[in-house]
N, C-alpha and C positions, 0 to 999 in steps of 0.2 A: 462567568461575569453576572453580577446581580442586575436583573432587567429593569429593577424598578429604581436603582441608583441612577443619580444624575450624573452624566459623564462631563468631564471638562472638554470643550470643544478641541479637537486635535490640533488646529493650529494654534491654539493658546498655548497647549502643551509643548509644541515644536518651538515657538518663540522663547519658552524658558528653558531650552536646552543650554546646557552649561558648556557642552563639548566644543572645543576649537582645536584645530589640527595646525601642525607648522607650515607657515608660509601660506596658507589658504587667502585666496581674495575673496572681497566681499562679495563679489558676483557668486563664488562658489558657495559661500555660507547661505546666501538667500536661497539658491536652488536647492541646497542640501535640506535645509529647514523644510521647504516645501514638499520634499520628498518624504522627509521624516513624518510630516503630518499625514500624508498617503499610507506610508507604512503603520501608523498609528491606526488609521481606518482599516487597513487590512487585517491588523492583528484584530480588532475588535469584529470585523465580519467574519474571520474564521471562527471566533468563539460564537457568534449567533448561529453560524451554519452547524458547528456541533451542538449546539444546545436544541436547535431544531431537530437534528438527528436523534438526539437521546430522547424526544418527546414523541417519536413516531408511534402510533398504535401497535399492538401486537400484530406482528406478522402471521404468515400462514403456518399452522402446525405441520411439522415433519411428521408423516404417516408412513412412510416407505422404509424398510429395512436396510438402509445402505451399508454396505460392508466393503471396506477396503482391504489390501494386501499390504500389510506392513512387513518390517524388517524380521519380525518373529512370527508371522502368520497372519491369519484374517483379524480384523479389527473393525467393530461395528462404530458407526457414527456417535452414539451416545458414550462410547469408550474413549474417544477422541477428546472429550470435555475433561478427563482426568477428575481433580477435584475441584474444577472451576465451574463457574455457571454460564461462561460465554467463552465459545469457540470461534476462532478466526481460521477460514482455509482459504489459503491462496492455491488458486489452480494455475499451473504454470505450463508453459508451451514446451512441451517435450512428449509428443505423441509418437507412436510407432512409425510414422511417416517422415520423422526427423531424424537425421544423423546426428544432430547434436542439440543441446538445449538451446531454446531461444536467447540470444545475448542480452536482451532488455529484460526478461524475466530473470536472468543469471545476475543482473547487475543489481536487481532490487534484493534478491535472495542474498547475495553476498554481504549487502548492508545489514542484513538482519541477523546473520548467523550468530555473530558474537555479543547480540542484544537478546538472544532468547532467554537467557537466565532472567533479565529485567522484565521482559514482556510476560514471562510466565509467573512473575508475581502477581499479575493481575488477570490475566486470560490465557486460555489454551490457544497453541497456535500448531496448524499442520500445514504441509506443502502436498498437494495431490497434483499428479498428472497421469497421462493415460497409457504410458509405456509400462511394461512388466516392472516388478518391484527390482529384480536383479539388476536391470538396466539403469534405474533410478539410483540405486544404491552405488553402482559403479561410477555413476556421474558425480554423484554428492562426494564420493572419495575422492574423484579427480579433481574437484575444486577445493578440497581442503577444508569441507565444511565438517563440523563435528557436532553441532548442536540443532542444527533444523531436522525436524522428523520429516521424513518423506513417505508417501503413501501412493499405492497404485490403484486407480479407479478402474479395475479390470473390465467389468463389463459396461462401464460407462454410464450407468444408471444416473449417478449424482451429477455427471458433466452435463448430460442432456437435460436434466431438471434444472440446474441451477447456474450452468455457464452458457451451453450452447445448445439449443433444440437439434441441431444438425449434427451435433458431436465434432463441431469445427476446432481446428487447432488455435484457440484463442485464450487469454488469459481470464481470470475470475477472481474476483475478491468477495467472499461471502461471511457474513456473521451471524452465529445462531446463538440463542439463548436457551436455557433450560431452567425453567421455573415450575414448581409444583408438580414435577413429575413429566412435564411436556416441553418437548423440543419444538422450538419455533424459530422461523427465519426472522431475523432483526433487520439486516440491511446488507445490499449488495451494490458493488460499483456499477451504475449505469450509464455513466457519462460517454462511456464509449459507444454506446448506441445512439448517440447523436452527432452531428457532423461539428468538427472544430471550428472555430472562428477563422476567418480568411487570414492564411499565412502562418497558421499555427499548426503544428503536429499535434496529433492526438495525444491528450494528456490527461491523467485524472485530476479530480480536486476533492480531497487533498492528493498531491503528488506522492506517491508512496516510495519513491527512489530519492534519497536525499543528493544524490549525484546532481539532479537537475536543480534543486534549490541552491545548492553551493554556485553552480554555474550561473544561476540568476543572479547572482551578487556580483558577477564580474563585467567588465566592459564588452566581452565577446558574447556573453550570454550563452544560451545552449545551442545556438545556430540553427540552421534550417536543414543541414545535410550531414551532421555528425551523429553516429550512435555508439555506444559503447561495443566493444567486441570481446570474445571469449579470450583470445589470447593477443598479445601484443610483440612482435619481433624484438628480440633481444632483452625481453622482460621475463622476469622469474614469476 
């Protein structure tokens, strides 16, 4: 979004909305256009936040030689970039203390698996967890994922530095850049470190799982006591 461009007020744009749906009442249309104005403001705010994120000053240089265990052996952090200048690492909750992966992390990763070819047109993407690589690969196969690349943070050095100092079993989302031969931290999801608003579940901004974005468009919403599961009875 061009910050210098003069924007048409959202209420004016909403008033010009030509869409009308069968048998709707005047009351419905008035409320819907008021909501449309808010949706336009939300779209603009999302772009303002993204622009502010892009303008962050350089983050801390990565000076430790982080090494992960991949499907075919040890892999250094720098190697995870491949031919890209930006690397996204999602740290998911599947440490040795867990019998199964976290359902919430699994939901996010399931939504990403078939999008990996699109994502990797722009940036590199890696999934990291604290369990041994054989366990991670077995879980990946069991979920039917074919495109997500998974790595084990065997010694936990990366996790303690960029996800949890206590090496706790929590998720993390970290973006790194490689410029002029240096790898730097760019951005991490930190919103989980602050309390949620009253009546809200913990959630990111942006929300990484399209499941919740879809449910937010329904009258039931995302609810307050429902979460995705790893398996559903009677479902393949």
